[in-house]
N, C-alpha and C positions, 0 to 999 in steps of 0.2 A: 863194176860203177861202185859209186859213193853216194846215198843223196843226207846231208844233213844241209836244215834247213828249221830255222824260229820258228814257232806260231805263237798267235795273237785271242789263237781258238784250245782248244777241249783233244786229247790228242786220241785220235781211233783209234784203238790201243787192236784192235784186230788185222788192221789196214795195215801196221808196223809188221806186225808178229807176220800176219802173211809173204810178207815183203822181203824178209829175212830170213824166213823156214824154207829150207833146203835137204834134203837126200845129209848131203855129205855135214850139216852144219849138227856138234852135237851135245846144242840146247841154248835156250835159248831164255835167256832173259832176264826179267824186268819187276822195275820198280815202280808202286803207284801210291803215289802218296794223298791221303789228304788232311786235312786241315782238323784239329778237334775246333772241340765249342773253349774250351780256356788255358790258361797257362798265368801263375802266380798272383792267380784272382784275378783274369781280367776276363772281358770273352770274346775270345778272337771269330770275325765271323769270313773272315782270306787276308790272305795272302799274297803278295812283290811281287813279283822277281825283276831285279833292273837288267838289264845289259848292254854293252856294247856289243851289239847285233858282228859285225862286221870281226869285230875279234872271235869273236865266242862259233859263230862258221867256223870261220880258218881253222882254232881252235883244236876241232871237236870234228875237223876234215884231216887233223893230224890222223887223227888217235883213230879214227872210220880203219886211213890208209893204211894205216901202219900194223894193226889184229886185221882187213883183207891183206899181207901179203907175211907177215908173219905165219898168220894158218891155213893158210895160199887157200885160203877160202872166194 
């Protein structure tokens, strides 16, 4: 079963890890980015990401479904 969702809150990394960890999975790779304090001489305090939620979830679900089928997870 694939679970894809967009959050407006901090991601619970350990919870995500537990959701996908199993003996059949050879590796779990996560990228966790941070905001640098400046870019091009200007102060950076936060980032804002925008998405069309229905499309984003639909596309991420397609990718997850493909991965599950391709590697029989």
